[in-house]
C-alpha positions in Angstrom: 73.3 56.0 191.4 74.0 54.9 187.7 71.4 55.4 185.0 69.4 51.9 184.5 67.8 51.4 181.4 66.2 48.3 179.3 66.2 48.3 175.5 63.3 46.4 174.0 62.9 46.3 170.2 59.5 47.5 168.9 58.7 46.3 165.2 55.3 47.4 163.9 55.4 49.3 160.8 55.6 52.9 161.3 55.6 52.4 165.1 59.1 50.6 165.0 61.8 51.8 167.6 62.9 50.6 170.9 61.5 51.1 174.6 63.7 52.1 177.0 63.5 52.8 180.9 65.5 55.2 182.6 65.9 56.3 186.2 66.2 59.9 187.5 68.6 61.4 189.8 67.1 61.5 193.5 65.1 64.5 194.7 66.9 67.0 196.9 63.7 68.1 198.9 62.3 71.5 199.6 59.5 71.9 197.0 56.4 69.7 195.7 57.7 70.3 192.1 61.3 69.2 191.3 63.3 69.2 188.2 65.1 65.9 188.0 67.9 65.0 185.8 67.2 61.9 183.7 70.3 61.3 181.6 69.7 60.0 178.2 66.1 61.5 178.0 65.5 63.4 174.7 62.9 66.1 174.0 61.8 63.9 171.0 61.2 60.7 172.9 57.7 59.5 173.5 56.9 59.1 177.3 55.1 56.1 177.9 55.0 56.2 181.8 56.6 57.9 184.7 56.3 56.1 188.1 57.9 56.5 191.4 60.7 53.8 192.0 61.8 54.8 195.5 59.7 57.2 197.8 61.6 60.4 199.2 62.0 60.8 203.0 58.4 62.6 203.4 56.9 59.2 202.1 54.6 60.8 199.5 53.2 59.5 196.4 54.1 60.7 192.8 51.2 62.6 191.2 52.5 63.7 187.8 55.2 64.7 185.4 55.6 67.6 182.9 58.1 69.6 181.2 60.3 67.0 179.2 63.5 68.3 177.7 66.6 66.8 177.0 68.2 65.1 180.2 65.4 66.6 182.7 61.8 65.9 183.3 59.7 67.9 186.3 58.4 65.6 189.0 55.0 66.6 191.0 54.0 65.6 194.5 51.2 66.8 196.8 53.8 68.5 198.9 57.8 68.3 199.2 58.7 64.7 198.7 61.8 65.2 200.8 65.2 63.9 199.9 65.7 60.6 197.8 62.6 60.2 195.7 63.4 58.3 192.3 61.3 58.5 189.2 61.3 55.5 186.5 60.9 57.0 183.0 59.5 54.6 180.1 59.9 55.9 176.7 59.8 54.8 173.2 62.5 56.1 170.6 
């Protein structure tokens, strides 16, 4: 799936920049925490929100994120989300 993003200008003094939204690659299943590629995510980006766009095959809700690094983020579920869960990551850059 191609990475989707929306780029919106933010103009407010020292808070200027852009807001962008990226999609992660789908989960592969097998663990409650998965490292997901988010192409374009930078370690220096300010994460505004991370939400679940698509449920995995286990149909579990997304709980939290951690471990932001270039092009990756960790997603946490209560149990193995199964195959196919996709996250939306909104950032300010």
